[in-house]
N, C-alpha and C positions, 0 to 999 in steps of 0.2 A: 610599132610607131608610138612615140610618146604623145600623149595629149597635152595641150597647154597647161592643164591643171596639175599634171605630174611634174612639170619643170618649174620649180619655184626658184628662179634665179634672176637676179637683177643684172641683166646683160650690160646695162649702161655702167654699173659699178665696175664690172670686170673689165670692160673696154677702157674706162677712165683710168683704172689701175695700170693697165698695160701701157697706155699713152704716157701717163705720168712717170712710170717706171723707166721707160725708154728715154724720156726727156731729161729727167733729173738724175737718174741713177741711184735714187734714194729708196730702193725697194724695202729695206728694213723699216724705215720710218713710215712709208706708205702702208705696209702691212700692219704694223703695230697700231695704226690709227684707223683701221677698218673695223666695222662692227664684227661681232662674233659670227653673225649670219653670213656676212660677206667673206670672212676668212674661211668658213665652212664651204661656201660655194667655190672659192678659188682652189681649195684642197681637192674637192670632188672633180673640178674641171681639170686640174693637173693630173689626177688619176685617170681620167678619160684620155687625156692627151698622151700619156705614156702607155696606155693600153691595159691598165689594171681592170678597168670596167669598160663596157660598151655603152653607147648613148641610151639604149633601151633599159639599162640598169641604173639610170640616173637616181631614182629614188633610193636605191640601196647604197650607191656611192655617197650620196649626200648624207644619208643616215650615219654611215660608218665614219665619214669625215667629222661629223658632229660628236661622235662617241670618242674618237681618238684626239680630241682637240687639245692636247697637253702643251703646248708651246708652238702653235701653228706658224707664227712668223718665222721662227728659227727652222722649223721643219721645211717650210716652203723655200727658204733661202738656200737650203742644202741641195735642192733639186737643180740639176744642171739645165740651163736654158729655160728658166722659169717662164718668161713671157711667151716664148714659142710653144711651150708645153700647154699653157693656159689657152693660147690661141687655137691649138689643135683640139683641145677639149670643146671650146666654143664651136668650132667648125663641125665637130661630130654631132653636137646638139642640134645645130642648124640643119645639117643634112638629114638627121633623123626626123625632124619636124616636117621636112618636105616630102617624105615618103608616105 
């Protein structure tokens, strides 16, 4: 189980990105205007969503996302079903917090 101190994520930023992305369809602009920390969180959440990491591995996923930060917006835009993938990652974090 993850402790709250292990999960450094601004869930509100991720949820706002998902909402705005769906509403405007401007994912590239939205991603480019997020802070580096928020882009790192979204990358790690996407990796959780597609199963590269488990929720209990959040610290490692986030660290790796920060290391490979070379053009995060373009990388994330190449992922299919980006909003759904990030939502799946958020759901895994939430489920892990409940256990």
